[in-house]
N, C-alpha and C positions, 0 to 999 in steps of 0.2 A: 523763696523757691521759684517764684515766677520769673525773677530776673535771671536766674541761672539758666533757665530754659531758653530765654530770649538771647542771652549771651552765647549759648551753644549754637543756636540757630544762626546767629550772625557770623560766628567763626566758621561754621560749616559752609555758609554761602560764600564767604571770602575765600575759603579753601577751594571750593568748586570753581569760583571765578578765576583764581590763579591757575588751576589745572586747565581750565578752558583756554586761557591765554597761552599757556605752554603748548597746548595742542595746536592752536591756531598758528603759532610761530613755527612749529615743526612742519605743518602743512605748507605754510608760505615758503619756508626754506626749500622744501622738496619741489614745489612748483618752480621756483627760481632755478634750482639745480637742473630740472628737466628742460626748462626753456633754454638754458645755457648749453646743455648737452646737444639739443637739437640745432642750435645756432652753430656750434662748432662743427657738428657733422655736416650741415649744409655747406658751410664755408669750405671744408676740406674736400667735399665731393663735387660741388657745382660752381664755385666761383673761380674765375681765371686768376691765377696768381702771377703769371708771367705771359708774355706774348707767345702766340702759337709758333711763330717763326722768328728766327734771328736774322733780320734783314741785313744787318751789317756784315755778318759772316757770309751770307749768300752773295752779297755784292762783291766781297773780296774774292770769293771762290770763282765767280763769273769772270772778274777781271784777270785773275791768275790764269784761267783757262784761255782767255783771249791772248794774253802775252806769251804764255809758255806752251800753248797747245799747238797741234799740227796745223798746217795750212787749211786742211779740209774743215776742221772745227772752227777756225777763225772765220772762214768764208760762210759757213752755215749760220753762225751767230750774227 
Protein backbone atom coordinates (compact mmCIF):
# COMPACT_ATOMS: atom_id res chain seq x y z
CA UNK A 1 0.00 0.00 0.00
CA UNK A 2 2.86 2.32 0.78
CA UNK A 3 4.42 1.81 -2.65
CA UNK A 4 1.22 2.69 -4.51
CA UNK A 5 1.08 6.05 -2.72
CA UNK A 6 4.70 6.75 -3.68
CA UNK A 7 4.04 5.69 -7.29
CA UNK A 8 1.01 7.99 -7.45
CA UNK A 9 3.04 10.87 -6.06
CA UNK A 10 5.82 10.28 -8.60
CA UNK A 11 3.33 10.14 -11.48
CA UNK A 12 1.66 13.28 -10.21
CA UNK A 13 5.01 15.11 -10.03
CA UNK A 14 5.90 13.96 -13.55
CA UNK A 15 2.54 15.14 -14.86
CA UNK A 16 2.97 18.53 -13.16
CA UNK A 17 6.48 18.83 -14.56
CA UNK A 18 5.24 18.05 -18.09
CA UNK A 19 2.41 20.57 -17.76
CA UNK A 20 4.89 23.18 -16.51
CA UNK A 21 7.15 22.49 -19.52
CA UNK A 22 4.19 22.97 -21.87
CA UNK A 23 3.29 26.27 -20.21
CA UNK A 24 6.90 27.47 -20.46
CA UNK A 25 7.02 26.55 -24.16
CA UNK A 26 3.76 28.41 -24.82
CA UNK A 27 5.02 31.51 -22.99
CA UNK A 28 8.36 31.36 -24.83
CA UNK A 29 6.59 31.03 -28.19
CA UNK A 30 4.37 34.01 -27.33
CA UNK A 31 7.39 36.13 -26.36
CA UNK A 32 9.16 35.26 -29.63
CA UNK A 33 5.97 36.06 -31.56
CA UNK A 34 5.65 39.46 -29.86
CA UNK A 35 9.32 40.26 -30.48
CA UNK A 36 9.01 39.39 -34.15
CA UNK A 37 5.82 41.45 -34.46
CA UNK A 38 7.55 44.49 -33.00
CA UNK A 39 10.57 43.97 -35.27
CA UNK A 40 8.36 43.78 -38.39
CA UNK A 41 6.38 46.86 -37.29
CA UNK A 42 9.60 48.82 -36.67
CA UNK A 43 11.03 47.77 -40.03
CA UNK A 44 7.88 48.76 -41.91
CA UNK A 45 7.56 52.15 -40.19
CA UNK A 46 11.08 53.41 -39.55
CA UNK A 47 13.71 51.78 -41.74
CA UNK A 48 14.46 53.29 -45.13
CA UNK A 49 13.86 50.73 -47.80
CA UNK A 50 14.82 52.85 -50.80
CA UNK A 51 16.59 56.12 -51.39
CA UNK A 52 14.58 59.25 -50.75
CA UNK A 53 15.46 60.61 -54.19
CA UNK A 54 16.06 59.01 -57.53
CA UNK A 55 19.21 60.89 -58.51
CA UNK A 56 19.48 59.29 -61.94
CA UNK A 57 15.97 60.39 -62.90
CA UNK A 58 16.58 63.91 -61.61
CA UNK A 59 19.83 64.15 -63.58
CA UNK A 60 18.10 63.02 -66.78
CA UNK A 61 15.28 65.52 -66.27
CA UNK A 62 17.77 68.34 -65.69
CA UNK A 63 19.73 67.48 -68.84
CA UNK A 64 16.51 67.22 -70.85
CA UNK A 65 15.47 70.67 -69.64
CA UNK A 66 18.84 72.03 -70.71
CA UNK A 67 18.70 70.49 -74.18
CA UNK A 68 15.01 70.93 -74.92
CA UNK A 69 14.19 73.99 -72.84
CA UNK A 70 13.84 77.56 -73.88
CA UNK A 71 16.81 79.90 -74.04
CA UNK A 72 15.75 81.58 -70.78
CA UNK A 73 15.74 78.24 -68.87
CA UNK A 74 19.11 77.26 -70.30
CA UNK A 75 20.66 80.57 -69.32
CA UNK A 76 19.19 80.44 -65.80
CA UNK A 77 20.58 76.97 -65.17
